[in-house]
C-alpha positions as CSV (number, residue, x, y, z in Angstrom):
1,M,0.0,0.0,0.0
2,K,1.2,3.5,-0.8
3,S,2.0,5.9,1.9
4,V,0.1,9.2,2.0
5,D,3.2,11.0,0.8
6,N,3.3,9.0,-2.4
7,L,-0.3,9.4,-3.4
8,S,-1.1,11.1,-6.7
9,V,-4.6,12.1,-5.7
10,K,-4.7,15.4,-3.9
11,I,-6.4,15.5,-0.5
12,F,-8.6,18.5,0.2
13,A,-10.1,19.0,3.7
14,D,-13.9,19.4,3.8
15,G,-15.2,21.5,6.7
16,A,-16.2,24.9,8.0
17,D,-14.4,25.1,11.4
18,L,-11.8,27.8,11.1
19,V,-9.6,26.5,13.9
20,G,-9.7,23.0,12.5
21,M,-8.9,24.4,9.0
22,Q,-6.0,26.3,10.3
23,E,-4.7,23.1,12.1
24,L,-5.0,21.1,8.8
25,Y,-3.3,23.9,6.9
26,R,-0.1,23.0,8.8
27,H,-0.1,19.6,7.2
28,P,1.5,19.6,3.7
29,F,-0.5,16.6,2.5
30,V,-3.7,18.8,2.8
31,Q,-3.5,20.6,-0.5
32,G,-6.8,22.4,-0.5
33,F,-10.1,23.1,1.3
34,T,-13.8,22.9,0.5
35,T,-16.8,24.2,2.3
36,N,-20.6,24.3,1.7
37,P,-23.6,26.0,3.3
38,T,-24.6,22.9,5.2
39,L,-21.2,22.6,6.9
40,M,-21.3,26.3,7.7
41,R,-24.7,26.1,9.2
42,K,-23.6,23.2,11.4
43,A,-20.6,25.2,12.5
44,G,-22.9,28.0,13.6
45,I,-21.7,30.5,11.0
46,S,-24.1,33.4,10.5
47,D,-22.0,35.9,8.5
48,Y,-21.0,34.1,5.3
49,R,-18.7,36.8,3.9
50,A,-16.9,37.5,7.2
51,F,-16.2,33.8,7.7
52,A,-14.9,33.4,4.1
53,L,-12.6,36.4,4.4
54,Q,-11.2,35.1,7.7
55,V,-10.5,31.7,6.1
56,L,-8.8,33.3,3.2
57,K,-6.6,35.5,5.4
58,A,-5.6,32.3,7.3
59,I,-5.1,30.2,4.2
60,P,-4.0,32.5,1.3
61,D,-2.2,30.0,-0.9
62,R,-4.2,26.8,-1.3
63,P,-7.4,26.3,-3.3
64,I,-10.6,26.9,-1.3
65,S,-14.2,26.5,-2.5
66,F,-17.1,28.6,-1.3
67,E,-20.6,27.9,-2.6
68,V,-23.3,30.2,-3.9
69,F,-26.7,29.7,-2.1
70,S,-29.3,31.4,-4.3
71,D,-31.7,29.2,-6.3
72,E,-32.1,31.8,-9.2
73,F,-29.4,31.7,-11.8
74,A,-29.1,35.5,-12.2
75,D,-28.5,35.9,-8.4
76,M,-26.2,32.8,-8.5
77,E,-24.1,34.7,-11.0
78,R,-24.0,37.8,-8.9
79,Q,-22.9,35.8,-5.9
80,A,-20.4,33.8,-7.9
81,R,-18.6,36.9,-9.2
82,E,-18.4,38.4,-5.8
83,I,-17.1,35.2,-4.2
84,A,-14.5,34.9,-7.0
85,S,-13.3,38.4,-6.3
86,W,-12.2,37.4,-2.7
87,G,-9.0,35.8,-3.8
88,E,-6.9,34.1,-6.5
89,N,-7.2,30.8,-4.7
90,V,-11.0,30.9,-4.6
91,Y,-13.1,28.4,-6.5
92,V,-16.9,29.1,-6.6
93,K,-19.1,26.1,-6.0
94,I,-22.1,26.0,-8.4
95,P,-24.7,23.3,-8.0
96,V,-25.3,21.3,-11.1
97,T,-29.0,22.2,-11.1
98,N,-31.2,24.5,-9.0
99,T,-34.0,23.0,-6.8
100,R,-36.3,22.9,-9.8
101,R,-34.0,20.5,-11.7
102,E,-33.0,23.3,-14.2
103,S,-29.5,22.8,-15.4
104,A,-26.9,25.3,-14.4
105,C,-24.6,24.5,-17.4
106,A,-25.3,27.8,-19.2
107,L,-24.3,29.7,-16.1
108,I,-21.3,27.5,-15.6
109,R,-20.1,28.0,-19.2
110,R,-20.5,31.8,-18.8
111,L,-18.6,32.0,-15.5
112,S,-15.8,29.6,-16.6
113,G,-15.5,31.4,-19.9
114,S,-15.0,34.7,-18.2
115,G,-12.2,33.4,-16.0
116,V,-14.1,32.4,-12.8
117,K,-12.8,29.2,-11.3
118,V,-15.8,27.0,-10.7
119,N,-16.3,23.9,-8.7
120,V,-19.5,22.3,-10.0
121,T,-21.1,20.3,-7.1
122,A,-23.8,17.8,-6.3
123,I,-23.1,15.7,-9.4
124,L,-24.1,12.0,-9.2
125,S,-24.5,10.8,-12.8
126,L,-22.2,10.4,-15.9
127,D,-24.7,12.5,-18.0
128,Q,-24.1,15.4,-15.6
129,V,-20.4,14.8,-15.8
130,R,-20.5,15.0,-19.6
131,N,-22.6,18.2,-19.7
132,V,-20.5,20.0,-17.1
133,T,-17.2,18.9,-18.8
134,A,-18.5,20.4,-22.1
135,A,-19.4,23.6,-20.2
136,V,-15.9,24.1,-18.7
137,A,-13.7,22.6,-21.4
138,S,-12.6,25.9,-22.9
139,G,-12.7,27.9,-19.7
140,A,-10.7,28.6,-16.6
141,P,-9.3,26.0,-14.2
142,S,-12.3,24.1,-12.7
143,C,-13.3,21.2,-10.5
144,I,-16.1,18.7,-11.1
145,S,-17.4,17.2,-7.9
146,V,-19.0,13.8,-8.1
147,F,-20.5,12.7,-4.9
148,A,-19.2,9.2,-4.9
149,G,-20.1,8.6,-1.3
150,R,-23.8,9.3,-2.0
151,V,-23.6,6.9,-5.0
152,A,-22.4,4.3,-2.6
153,D,-25.2,5.1,-0.2
154,T,-27.7,3.9,-2.8
155,G,-26.0,0.5,-2.9
156,C,-24.0,1.1,-6.1
157,D,-20.3,0.8,-6.4
158,P,-18.9,4.2,-7.2
159,V,-15.6,3.0,-8.6
160,P,-16.8,2.2,-12.2
161,L,-18.6,5.5,-12.3
162,M,-15.6,7.5,-11.1
163,T,-13.3,5.6,-13.5
164,A,-15.6,6.6,-16.4
165,A,-15.7,10.2,-15.2
166,V,-11.8,10.3,-15.3
167,E,-12.0,9.4,-19.0
168,I,-14.7,11.9,-19.8
169,L,-12.6,14.8,-18.3
170,R,-9.7,14.1,-20.6
171,V,-11.2,16.5,-23.1
172,A,-10.9,19.3,-20.5
173,P,-7.3,19.5,-19.4
174,L,-7.9,22.4,-16.9
175,A,-10.7,20.5,-15.2
176,E,-10.1,18.3,-12.2
177,L,-12.3,15.5,-11.0
178,I,-13.2,15.5,-7.3
179,W,-14.2,12.3,-5.4
180,A,-16.6,14.0,-3.1
181,S,-18.3,12.8,0.1
182,P,-16.1,9.8,0.8
183,R,-17.3,7.4,3.5
184,E,-14.1,5.7,4.6
185,L,-10.3,5.9,4.4
186,L,-10.2,3.3,1.7
187,N,-11.8,5.7,-0.7
188,I,-8.6,7.8,-0.8
189,F,-6.7,4.8,-2.2
190,Q,-9.5,3.9,-4.6
191,A,-9.5,7.5,-5.9
192,D,-5.7,7.4,-6.3
193,A,-5.8,4.0,-8.1
194,I,-8.3,5.2,-10.8
195,G,-6.4,8.5,-11.5
196,C,-8.9,10.8,-9.8
197,H,-7.4,14.2,-9.3
198,I,-8.8,15.3,-5.9
199,I,-10.6,13.7,-3.0
200,T,-12.4,15.8,-0.3
201,V,-12.0,14.3,3.1
202,T,-13.6,15.2,6.4
203,P,-11.6,15.6,9.6
204,D,-13.0,12.3,11.0
205,I,-11.6,10.3,8.1
206,L,-8.3,12.3,8.1
207,K,-7.8,11.2,11.8
208,K,-7.6,7.6,10.5
209,L,-4.5,8.3,8.4
210,S,-2.3,7.1,11.2
211,L,-3.7,3.6,10.7
212,V,-2.4,3.3,7.1
213,G,-0.2,0.3,6.9
214,Y,-0.9,-0.7,10.5
215,D,-0.3,-4.4,11.3
216,L,-3.7,-6.2,11.3
217,G,-2.6,-8.6,14.0
218,E,-1.8,-5.6,16.3
219,Y,-5.1,-4.0,15.3
220,S,-6.9,-7.2,16.2
221,L,-5.3,-7.1,19.7
222,D,-6.2,-3.5,20.1
223,T,-9.8,-4.3,19.4
224,V,-9.8,-7.2,22.0
225,K,-8.3,-4.9,24.6
226,M,-10.9,-2.3,23.9
227,F,-13.8,-4.7,24.5
228,Y,-12.1,-6.0,27.6
229,N,-11.4,-2.6,29.1
230,D,-14.9,-1.3,28.3
231,A,-16.5,-4.3,30.0
232,A,-14.3,-3.8,33.0
233,Q,-15.0,-0.1,33.3
234,A,-18.8,-0.8,32.9
235,G,-18.5,-3.2,35.9
236,F,-20.3,-6.1,34.0
237,A,-20.7,-9.3,36.0
238,L,-22.4,-12.7,35.4
């Protein structure tokens, strides 16, 4: 198994806790960051702009994605252009559709063509990958986020889909494929094996990196000790 230092896939940290983001920024293997409105809400953030500017002051030199939150394309564009103005390392997350299933591809094409770095999010199908790839193929550097974890949640193996997505993106050399919403550490190595460019990883999964290459016999013993100690601390008796 490869060590983390030898992976080709880039690890981006996914979260909206400023202190946690600053801590992860100290680790060279974390090469970028992503956020979204749901993570911000869970973190108790109420001032979107102020939070984003704090993050960019703390992390000025790695890619960071901030998402629009309007459901109307004209307002999405206004928000996107403001967000893009916050820094050279900013990518603007645009959902692949609005809540009415209307495609955002025309907006994506317009933004990308005018130099805005977009990160197209909430993608779950290869048809969406094809349409978005066509929209960004001649534009600025971009990311295409396929929610592989959500694909897996439906009982489908995401690896064939992500492998096909890698091939689709070959016509857009400035576009990078993101394996989004991973569910386990193994997904990092799966993404690396198929040539995916980026994987977004939550802090909970990043904490497991210390287990990479750990002897399974020792891990078995650790598990036995855990069960024993917990039973003893609970005072169980028969």
